[in-house]
MARLOTI-333093 format. One record per residue: residue number from 0; residue in three letters; z negated, y, x negated of N, C-alpha, C, O in turn. Coordinates in Angstrom, 1 decimal, padded with zeros to 4 digits, always signed. Atoms other than C-alpha are relative to their C-alpha. Layout:
// MARLOTI-333093
{rec NUM, ala, {Z, Y, X}, {Z, Y, X}, {Z, Y, X}, {Z, Y, X}} ...
This chain:
// MARLOTI-333093
{rec 0, met, {-000.4, -000.4, +001.3}, {-051.0, +073.3, -073.7}, {+000.7, +001.4, +000.1}, {+001.4, +001.6, +001.0}} {rec 1, ile, {-000.5, -001.4, +000.0}, {-050.2, +076.9, -074.5}, {+001.3, +000.2, -000.7}, {+002.0, +001.2, -000.5}} {rec 2, trp, {-001.1, -000.2, +000.9}, {-047.4, +076.4, -077.0}, {+001.4, +000.0, +000.7}, {+001.6, -000.8, +001.6}} {rec 3, lys, {-001.3, -000.1, -000.6}, {-043.8, +077.4, -076.1}, {+001.0, -000.8, -000.9}, {+002.0, -001.2, -000.4}} {rec 4, arg, {-000.8, +000.8, +000.9}, {-042.3, +075.7, -079.1}, {-000.7, -001.3, -000.3}, {-002.0, -001.3, -000.3}} {rec 5, his, {+000.7, +001.3, +000.1}, {-043.0, +072.0, -079.7}, {+000.5, -000.6, -001.3}, {+001.6, -001.2, -001.4}} {rec 6, leu, {-000.3, +000.6, +001.4}, {-043.1, +070.9, -083.4}, {-001.1, -001.0, -000.3}, {-002.2, -000.8, +000.2}} {rec 7, ser, {+001.0, +001.0, +000.5}, {-044.9, +067.9, -084.9}, {-000.7, +000.6, -001.2}, {-000.2, +001.6, -001.8}} {rec 8, leu, {+000.7, -000.4, +001.2}, {-047.4, +068.3, -087.7}, {+000.9, -000.2, -001.2}, {+000.9, +000.7, -002.1}} {rec 9, asp, {-001.0, +000.2, +001.1}, {-044.7, +066.9, -090.1}, {+001.0, +001.1, +000.0}, {+001.3, +001.6, -001.1}} {rec 10, glu, {-000.9, -001.1, -000.1}, {-042.3, +069.5, -088.9}, {-000.6, +001.4, -000.4}, {+000.0, +002.2, -001.2}} {rec 11, leu, {+000.7, -001.2, +000.4}, {-044.9, +072.3, -089.3}, {-000.2, +000.0, -001.5}, {+000.1, +001.0, -002.2}} {rec 12, asn, {+000.2, +000.1, +001.4}, {-045.7, +071.1, -092.8}, {+001.3, +000.2, -000.8}, {+001.2, +000.7, -001.9}} {rec 13, ala, {-001.3, -000.1, +000.6}, {-042.0, +070.9, -093.7}, {+000.4, +001.5, -000.2}, {+001.1, +001.8, -001.1}} {rec 14, thr, {-000.4, -001.4, +000.1}, {-041.7, +074.7, -093.1}, {-000.6, +000.6, -001.2}, {-000.2, +001.7, -001.6}} {rec 15, ser, {+000.7, -000.6, +001.1}, {-044.0, +075.3, -096.0}, {+000.6, -000.3, -001.4}, {+000.2, +000.3, -002.4}} {rec 16, gln, {-000.6, +000.4, +001.3}, {-041.8, +073.7, -098.7}, {+000.5, +001.2, -000.7}, {+001.2, +002.1, -000.1}} {rec 17, his, {-000.6, -001.1, +000.9}, {-041.0, +076.1, -101.6}, {-000.6, +001.4, +000.4}, {+000.1, +002.4, +000.3}} {rec 18, thr, {+000.6, -001.3, -000.4}, {-043.4, +078.8, -100.3}, {-001.4, +000.1, -000.6}, {-001.9, -000.9, -001.2}} {rec 19, met, {+001.4, -000.1, +000.5}, {-046.8, +080.2, -101.3}, {-000.9, -000.9, +000.7}, {-001.9, -001.4, +000.2}} {rec 20, val, {+000.9, +000.9, -000.8}, {-048.3, +078.1, -098.5}, {-000.1, -001.4, -000.7}, {-001.1, -001.9, -000.9}} {rec 21, ala, {+000.0, +001.3, +000.7}, {-047.2, +074.9, -100.4}, {-000.7, +000.2, -001.4}, {-001.5, -000.7, -001.8}} {rec 22, his, {+000.6, -000.2, +001.3}, {-048.3, +076.4, -103.8}, {-001.6, +000.0, +000.1}, {-002.2, -000.5, -000.8}} {rec 23, leu, {+001.4, -000.1, -000.2}, {-051.8, +077.0, -102.4}, {-000.6, -001.4, +000.5}, {-001.8, -001.5, +000.6}} {rec 24, gly, {+000.4, +001.3, -000.5}, {-051.9, +073.4, -101.0}, {-000.5, +000.0, +001.4}, {-001.2, -000.9, +001.9}} {rec 25, ile, {+000.4, -000.1, -001.4}, {-052.3, +074.5, -097.4}, {+000.8, -001.1, +000.8}, {+002.0, -001.3, +000.6}} {rec 26, his, {-000.6, +001.2, -000.7}, {-051.6, +071.5, -095.1}, {-000.5, +000.1, +001.5}, {-001.7, +000.0, +001.7}} {rec 27, tyr, {+000.4, +000.0, -001.4}, {-051.6, +071.6, -091.3}, {-000.5, -001.4, +000.4}, {+000.1, -002.4, +000.0}} {rec 28, thr, {+000.7, +001.3, -000.3}, {-053.9, +068.9, -089.9}, {-000.1, -000.3, +001.4}, {-000.3, -001.5, +001.8}} {rec 29, arg, {+000.2, +000.3, -001.4}, {-054.2, +069.3, -086.2}, {+000.7, +001.1, +000.8}, {+000.6, +002.3, +000.6}} {rec 30, leu, {-000.6, -000.9, -000.9}, {-052.2, +070.9, -083.4}, {-000.5, -000.5, +001.4}, {+000.0, -001.5, +002.0}} {rec 31, gly, {+000.6, +000.4, -001.3}, {-054.3, +070.8, -080.2}, {+000.7, +000.8, +001.1}, {+001.6, +001.5, +000.9}} {rec 32, asp, {-000.6, -000.7, -001.2}, {-053.6, +072.1, -076.7}, {-000.1, +001.6, -000.2}, {+000.8, +002.2, +000.3}} {rec 33, asp, {+000.1, -001.4, +000.1}, {-054.8, +075.6, -077.7}, {-000.5, +000.4, -001.4}, {-001.1, +001.5, -001.6}} {rec 34, leu, {+000.5, -000.3, +001.3}, {-055.6, +075.5, -081.4}, {+000.9, -000.6, -001.1}, {+001.6, -001.6, -000.8}} {rec 35, leu, {-000.7, +000.5, +001.1}, {-054.0, +074.9, -084.8}, {-001.0, +000.0, -001.2}, {-001.7, +001.0, -001.4}} {rec 36, glu, {+000.9, +000.1, +001.2}, {-055.9, +073.7, -087.9}, {+000.8, -000.4, -001.2}, {+001.8, -001.0, -001.2}} {rec 37, ala, {-000.6, +000.3, +001.3}, {-055.1, +073.5, -091.6}, {-001.1, -000.1, -001.0}, {-002.2, +000.4, -000.8}} {rec 38, glu, {+000.9, +000.1, +001.1}, {-056.9, +072.6, -094.8}, {+000.6, +000.6, -001.2}, {+001.8, +000.7, -001.4}} {rec 39, met, {-000.5, -000.5, +001.3}, {-056.7, +074.2, -098.2}, {-001.0, -000.4, -001.0}, {-002.2, -000.3, -000.8}} {rec 40, pro, {+001.0, +000.3, +001.1}, {-058.2, +073.0, -101.5}, {-000.6, +001.2, -000.6}, {+000.0, +002.3, -000.7}} {rec 41, val, {+000.6, -001.0, +000.8}, {-060.7, +075.0, -103.3}, {+000.0, -000.5, -001.4}, {-000.9, -001.3, -001.8}} {rec 42, asp, {-000.2, +000.5, +001.4}, {-059.6, +074.5, -106.9}, {+000.6, +001.1, -000.8}, {+000.6, +002.3, -000.4}} {rec 43, ala, {-000.5, -001.0, +000.9}, {-057.9, +076.3, -109.8}, {+001.0, +000.9, +000.7}, {+001.2, +002.1, +000.3}} {rec 44, arg, {-001.0, -000.8, -000.6}, {-055.1, +077.5, -107.5}, {-000.6, +001.1, +000.9}, {+000.0, +002.1, +001.1}} {rec 45, thr, {+000.6, -000.9, -001.0}, {-057.5, +079.2, -105.1}, {-001.3, +000.7, -000.4}, {-001.9, +001.4, +000.4}} {rec 46, his, {+001.2, -000.6, +000.5}, {-060.4, +080.2, -107.3}, {+000.2, +001.5, -000.4}, {+001.3, +001.8, -000.9}} {rec 47, gln, {+000.0, -001.2, +000.7}, {-061.2, +083.7, -108.4}, {-000.7, -000.2, -001.4}, {-001.1, -001.3, -001.6}} {rec 48, pro, {+000.4, +000.3, +001.3}, {-062.3, +084.2, -112.0}, {-001.5, -000.5, -000.2}, {-001.8, -001.0, -001.2}} {rec 49, phe, {+001.4, +000.4, +000.1}, {-066.0, +083.4, -111.2}, {-000.2, -001.4, +000.6}, {-001.3, -001.8, +000.8}} {rec 50, gly, {+000.1, +001.4, -000.4}, {-065.2, +079.9, -109.9}, {-000.2, -000.2, +001.5}, {-000.5, -001.3, +002.0}} {rec 51, leu, {+000.2, +000.1, -001.4}, {-065.5, +080.7, -106.2}, {+001.4, +000.2, +000.7}, {+002.4, +000.7, +000.1}} {rec 52, leu, {-001.2, -000.1, -000.8}, {-062.8, +080.6, -103.4}, {+000.3, +001.5, +000.0}, {-000.5, +002.4, +000.4}} {rec 53, his, {-000.5, -001.4, +000.1}, {-060.8, +083.8, -103.8}, {+000.2, +000.5, +001.5}, {+000.7, -000.2, +002.3}} {rec 54, gly, {-000.1, -000.6, -001.4}, {-060.9, +086.1, -100.7}, {+001.4, +000.1, +000.4}, {+001.8, +000.0, +001.6}} {rec 55, gly, {-001.4, +000.0, -000.3}, {-057.2, +086.5, -101.0}, {+000.6, -001.3, +000.5}, {+001.5, -001.4, +001.3}} {rec 56, ala, {-000.4, +001.3, -000.4}, {-056.7, +082.8, -100.7}, {-000.5, -000.3, +001.4}, {+000.2, -000.9, +002.3}} {rec 57, ser, {+000.5, +000.1, -001.3}, {-058.9, +082.8, -097.6}, {+000.9, +000.7, +001.0}, {+001.2, +000.3, +002.1}} {rec 58, ala, {-000.9, -000.9, -000.8}, {-056.8, +085.6, -096.2}, {+001.4, -000.7, +000.2}, {+002.0, -000.7, +001.3}} {rec 59, ala, {-001.3, +000.7, -000.1}, {-053.6, +083.6, -097.0}, {-000.1, -001.2, +001.0}, {+000.9, -001.4, +001.7}} {rec 60, leu, {+000.1, +001.1, -001.0}, {-054.9, +080.6, -095.1}, {-000.1, +000.5, +001.4}, {+000.6, +000.0, +002.3}} {rec 61, ala, {+000.2, -000.5, -001.4}, {-055.9, +082.7, -092.1}, {+001.4, +000.6, +000.5}, {+001.8, +000.3, +001.6}} {rec 62, glu, {-001.3, -000.6, -000.5}, {-052.5, +084.6, -092.0}, {+001.0, -001.2, +000.2}, {+001.8, -001.1, +001.1}} {rec 63, thr, {-000.9, +001.1, -000.1}, {-050.6, +081.3, -092.5}, {-000.3, -000.7, +001.4}, {+000.7, -000.9, +002.2}} {rec 64, leu, {+000.3, +000.7, -001.3}, {-052.4, +079.7, -089.5}, {+000.3, +000.9, +001.2}, {+001.0, +000.5, +002.1}} {rec 65, gly, {-000.3, -000.9, -001.1}, {-052.2, +082.8, -087.3}, {+001.5, +000.3, +000.2}, {+001.9, +000.4, +001.3}} {rec 66, ser, {-001.4, -000.2, -000.1}, {-048.6, +083.4, -088.1}, {+000.8, -001.2, +000.6}, {+001.7, -001.0, +001.4}} {rec 67, met, {-000.6, +001.1, -000.5}, {-047.6, +079.9, -087.4}, {-000.3, -000.2, +001.5}, {+000.5, -000.5, +002.3}} {rec 68, ala, {+000.4, +000.1, -001.4}, {-049.6, +079.8, -084.1}, {+000.8, +001.1, +000.8}, {+001.3, +000.8, +001.9}} {rec 69, ala, {-000.8, -001.0, -000.7}, {-047.9, +083.1, -083.1}, {+001.5, -000.4, +000.1}, {+002.1, -000.2, +001.2}} {rec 70, phe, {-001.3, +000.5, -000.1}, {-044.5, +081.6, -083.9}, {+000.1, -001.1, +001.1}, {+001.1, -001.1, +001.8}} {rec 71, leu, {+000.0, +001.1, -001.0}, {-045.3, +078.6, -081.7}, {-000.1, +000.6, +001.4}, {+000.2, -000.1, +002.4}} {rec 72, met, {+000.1, -000.7, -001.3}, {-045.9, +081.1, -078.9}, {+001.3, +000.8, +000.4}, {+001.3, +001.5, +001.4}} {rec 73, thr, {-001.2, -000.7, -000.3}, {-042.4, +082.5, -079.1}, {+001.1, -000.9, +000.5}, {+001.0, -002.2, +000.5}} {rec 74, arg, {-001.1, +000.7, -000.5}, {-039.1, +081.4, -077.5}, {+001.2, +000.2, -001.0}, {+001.1, +001.1, -001.8}} {rec 75, asp, {-001.2, -000.2, +000.8}, {-035.6, +081.1, -079.1}, {+000.4, +001.5, +000.2}, {+000.4, +002.0, +001.3}} {rec 76, gly, {-000.5, -001.4, +000.0}, {-034.3, +084.6, -080.0}, {-001.2, +001.0, -000.3}, {-000.9, +002.1, -000.5}} {rec 77, glu, {+001.2, -000.8, +000.3}, {-037.9, +085.9, -080.6}, {-000.5, -000.3, -001.4}, {-000.3, -001.4, -001.9}} {rec 78, cys, {+000.7, +000.3, +001.2}, {-039.7, +086.3, -083.8}, {-001.3, +000.8, +000.0}, {-001.5, +001.6, +001.0}} {rec 79, val, {+001.3, -000.6, +000.0}, {-043.2, +087.5, -084.7}, {-000.3, +000.5, -001.4}, {+000.0, -000.2, -002.4}} {rec 80, val, {+000.5, -000.6, +001.3}, {-044.7, +089.7, -087.4}, {-001.5, +000.3, +000.1}, {-002.0, +000.7, +001.2}} {rec 81, gly, {+001.4, -000.4, +000.1}, {-048.3, +090.3, -088.5}, {-000.1, +001.5, -000.1}, {+000.7, +002.1, -000.8}} {rec 82, thr, {+000.2, -001.5, +000.1}, {-049.6, +093.8, -088.0}, {-001.3, +000.4, -000.5}, {-001.5, +001.5, -001.1}} {rec 83, glu, {+001.3, -000.3, +000.5}, {-053.2, +093.6, -089.0}, {-000.8, -001.3, -000.3}, {-000.7, -002.2, +000.5}} {rec 84, leu, {+000.8, +001.1, +000.3}, {-055.5, +091.1, -090.7}, {-001.4, +000.5, -000.4}, {-001.5, +001.4, -001.3}} {rec 85, asn, {+001.4, -000.3, +000.3}, {-059.3, +091.4, -090.8}, {-000.7, -001.2, -000.5}, {-000.6, -002.2, +000.2}} {rec 86, val, {+000.6, +001.1, +000.6}, {-061.3, +089.1, -093.0}, {-001.4, +000.3, -000.4}, {-001.7, +001.3, -001.1}} {rec 87, thr, {+001.4, -000.2, +000.4}, {-065.1, +088.8, -093.2}, {-000.5, -001.3, -000.6}, {-000.4, -002.4, -000.1}} {rec 88, his, {+000.5, +001.1, +000.7}, {-066.6, +086.5, -095.8}, {-001.5, -000.2, +000.2}, {-002.3, +000.8, +000.2}} {rec 89, his, {+001.4, +000.3, -000.3}, {-069.9, +084.8, -095.0}, {-000.8, -000.7, -001.0}, {-002.0, -000.5, -001.3}} {rec 90, arg, {+000.7, +000.8, +001.0}, {-070.7, +082.3, -097.7}, {+001.0, -000.4, -001.0}, {+002.2, -000.6, -000.7}} {rec 91, pro, {-000.9, +000.4, +001.0}, {-069.2, +081.3, -101.0}, {+000.3, -001.5, +000.1}, {-000.5, -002.3, +000.6}} {rec 92, val, {-000.4, +001.4, +000.1}, {-067.3, +078.0, -101.5}, {+000.6, -000.2, -001.4}, {+001.4, +000.6, -001.9}} {rec 93, ser, {-000.4, +000.2, +001.3}, {-066.8, +076.6, -105.0}, {+000.9, -001.2, -000.3}, {+001.6, -001.3, -001.3}} {rec 94, gln, {-000.8, +001.3, +000.2}, {-065.1, +073.2, -104.6}, {+000.2, -000.6, +001.4}, {-000.3, -000.3, +002.4}} {rec 95, gly, {-000.3, +000.7, -001.2}, {-063.7, +070.8, -102.1}, {+001.2, +000.5, +000.8}, {+002.2, +000.9, +000.2}} {rec 96, lys, {-001.0, -000.5, -000.8}, {-061.7, +072.0, -099.2}, {-000.6, +001.0, +001.0}, {-001.8, +000.9, +001.3}} {rec 97, val, {+000.4, -000.8, -001.1}, {-061.9, +074.7, -096.5}, {+001.0, -000.4, +001.2}, {+002.2, -000.7, +000.9}} {rec 98, arg, {-000.8, +000.3, -001.2}, {-060.7, +074.0, -092.9}, {+000.1, +001.3, +000.8}, {-000.9, +001.9, +001.1}} {rec 99, gly, {-000.2, -001.2, -000.8}, {-059.2, +076.8, -090.9}, {+000.3, -000.4, +001.4}, {+001.1, -001.3, +001.7}} {rec 100, val, {-000.2, +000.3, -001.4}, {-059.3, +076.7, -087.1}, {+000.5, +001.3, +000.7}, {-000.2, +002.3, +000.7}} {rec 101, cys, {-000.6, -001.2, -000.5}, {-057.0, +079.2, -085.3}, {+000.1, -000.2, +001.6}, {+000.6, -001.2, +002.0}} {rec 102, gln, {-000.1, +000.0, -001.4}, {-057.3, +080.0, -081.6}, {+000.3, +001.4, +000.5}, {+000.0, +002.4, -000.1}} {rec 103, pro, {-000.4, -001.3, -000.5}, {-055.9, +082.8, -079.4}, {-001.2, +000.8, +000.6}, {-002.1, +000.2, +001.2}} {rec 104, leu, {+001.0, -000.9, -000.6}, {-058.0, +085.8, -078.4}, {+000.8, +000.7, +001.1}, {+000.2, +001.0, +002.2}} {rec 105, his, {-000.8, -000.7, -001.0}, {-055.1, +087.5, -076.5}, {+001.5, -000.4, -000.2}, {+002.0, -000.4, -001.3}} {rec 106, leu, {-001.4, +000.4, +000.1}, {-051.6, +086.3, -075.7}, {+000.8, +000.9, +001.0}, {+001.0, +000.5, +002.2}} {rec 107, gly, {-000.8, -000.9, -000.9}, {-049.5, +089.2, -074.3}, {+001.5, -000.3, -000.3}, {+001.9, -001.0, -001.2}} {rec 108, arg, {-001.5, +000.1, +000.2}, {-045.7, +089.5, -074.0}, {+000.4, +000.6, -001.3}, {+001.4, +000.1, -001.9}} {rec 109, gln, {-000.4, -000.7, +001.3}, {-045.5, +091.9, -077.0}, {-001.0, -000.1, -001.1}, {-000.7, +000.2, -002.2}} {rec 110, ser, {+001.1, +000.1, +001.0}, {-048.8, +091.4, -078.8}, {-000.8, -001.2, +000.2}, {-001.0, -001.7, +001.3}} {rec 111, gln, {+000.9, +001.1, -000.1}, {-051.1, +088.6, -079.7}, {-001.1, +000.3, -001.0}, {-001.0, +001.0, -002.0}} {rec 112, ser, {+001.1, -000.1, +000.9}, {-054.5, +088.4, -081.3}, {-000.6, -001.4, -000.2}, {-000.7, -002.2, +000.8}} {rec 113, trp, {+000.5, +001.3, +000.4}, {-055.8, +085.3, -083.1}, {-001.3, +000.0, -000.8}, {-001.4, +000.9, -001.6}} {rec 114, glu, {+001.2, +000.1, +000.8}, {-059.2, +084.3, -084.4}, {+000.2, -001.3, -000.9}, {+000.5, -002.3, -000.4}} {rec 115, ile, {-000.1, +001.1, +001.0}, {-059.2, +082.1, -087.5}, {-001.4, -000.1, -000.7}, {-001.8, +000.8, -001.3}} {rec 116, val, {+001.3, +000.2, +000.6}, {-062.5, +080.6, -088.6}, {+000.2, -001.0, -001.1}, {+000.7, -002.1, -000.9}} {rec 117, leu, {-000.1, +000.9, +001.1}, {-062.8, +078.9, -092.0}, {-001.4, -000.6, -000.2}, {-002.4, +000.0, -000.1}} {rec 118, phe, {+001.2, +000.8, +000.1}, {-065.4, +076.1, -092.5}, {+000.1, -000.7, -001.4}, {+001.1, -001.1, -001.8}} {rec 119, asp, {+000.1, +000.8, +001.2}, {-066.6, +074.4, -095.7}, {-000.1, -001.5, +000.4}, {-000.1, -001.8, +001.6}} {rec 120, glu, {+000.0, +001.5, -000.3}, {-066.8, +070.6, -096.0}, {-001.2, -000.4, +000.7}, {-001.3, -001.5, +001.3}} {rec 121, gln, {+001.2, +000.3, -000.8}, {-070.3, +070.7, -094.5}, {+000.1, +000.6, +001.4}, {-000.9, +000.4, +002.1}} {rec 122, gly, {-000.1, -000.6, -001.3}, {-069.0, +072.4, -091.4}, {-000.6, +001.4, +000.2}, {-000.8, +001.8, +001.3}} {rec 123, arg, {+000.6, -001.3, -000.1}, {-070.6, +075.7, -092.2}, {+001.1, +001.1, +000.0}, {+002.1, +001.0, -000.8}} {rec 124, arg, {-000.9, -001.1, -000.1}, {-068.7, +078.9, -091.3}, {-000.1, +000.8, -001.3}, {-001.2, +001.3, -001.7}} {rec 125, cys, {+000.0, -000.7, +001.2}, {-067.6, +080.6, -094.5}, {+000.8, +001.3, +000.1}, {+000.7, +002.2, -000.7}} {rec 126, cys, {-000.9, -001.2, -000.2}, {-065.1, +083.2, -093.2}, {+000.4, +000.1, +001.4}, {+000.8, -000.9, +002.1}} {rec 127, thr, {-000.5, -000.3, -001.4}, {-064.1, +084.8, -089.9}, {+001.1, +001.0, -000.1}, {+001.0, +002.0, -000.8}} {rec 128, cys, {-001.1, -000.9, +000.1}, {-060.7, +086.4, -089.5}, {+000.6, +000.3, +001.3}, {+000.4, -000.5, +002.3}} {rec 129, arg, {-000.8, -000.3, -001.2}, {-058.6, +088.1, -086.9}, {+001.3, +000.5, -000.4}, {+001.4, +001.4, -001.3}} {rec 130, leu, {-001.3, -000.4, +000.3}, {-054.9, +088.4, -087.0}, {+000.7, +000.6, +001.2}, {+000.6, +000.0, +002.3}} {rec 131, ser, {-000.7, -000.6, -001.1}, {-052.9, +090.8, -084.8}, {+001.5, -000.2, -000.3}, {+001.9, +000.0, -001.4}} {rec 132, thr, {-001.4, +000.2, +000.2}, {-049.2, +090.1, -084.3}, {+000.8, +000.7, +001.1}, {+000.3, +001.0, +002.2}} {rec 133, arg, {-000.9, -000.6, -000.9}, {-046.2, +091.7, -082.6}, {+001.2, -000.9, +000.2}, {+001.7, -001.4, -000.8}} {rec 134, val, {-001.1, +000.9, -000.3}, {-043.5, +089.7, -080.8}, {+001.2, +000.9, +000.1}, {+001.3, +001.9, +000.8}} {rec 135, leu, {-001.2, -000.7, +000.0}, {-040.0, +091.0, -081.5}, {+001.1, -000.9, +000.6}, {+001.1, -002.1, +000.4}} {rec 136, gly, {-001.1, +000.9, -000.6}, {-036.9, +089.8, -079.6}, {+001.0, +000.7, +000.7}, {+001.9, +000.1, +001.2}} 
C-alpha cells in the first residue's frame, strides 16, 4: 500500500460534506493499494446545455480524485496543492454515472503526478486527465 494516511471510505466521503464535491454527487467508492476511485452522476447537476456531461464536471471529478490521493500521500504537517490539470475528452456521456480511477504516475518528495481516467457505465474510456501537485510542509 502506498498511502501514508489511512482513512476509510466513510471518512473520505465525510470530507466532502458542504463542498462542491457533495453538490456534484461525487462519492468515493474504492481505496485500493495504489488507486482511488469515485463515481459521479451524469444528470442536471453535471450536464452542459446540450445534455452531455460538462467538461468542467469531468475536470472537477479528476481534480477531486487527484487532490485526495495526493493528500493521502502526505504526513501530518504537510499539505498539497494542485499546480496543473490536463483533461482530454474522448467520448460524450449523456446519462448514468462516470467512474474515475486515479493512480500515481510520479510520487516525489515535493511533487506528484496523477493519472485519472473516467469511464462510462459500459466501461468505455471517456476522459483522460493528469494532475500535477506540489507538497508543502
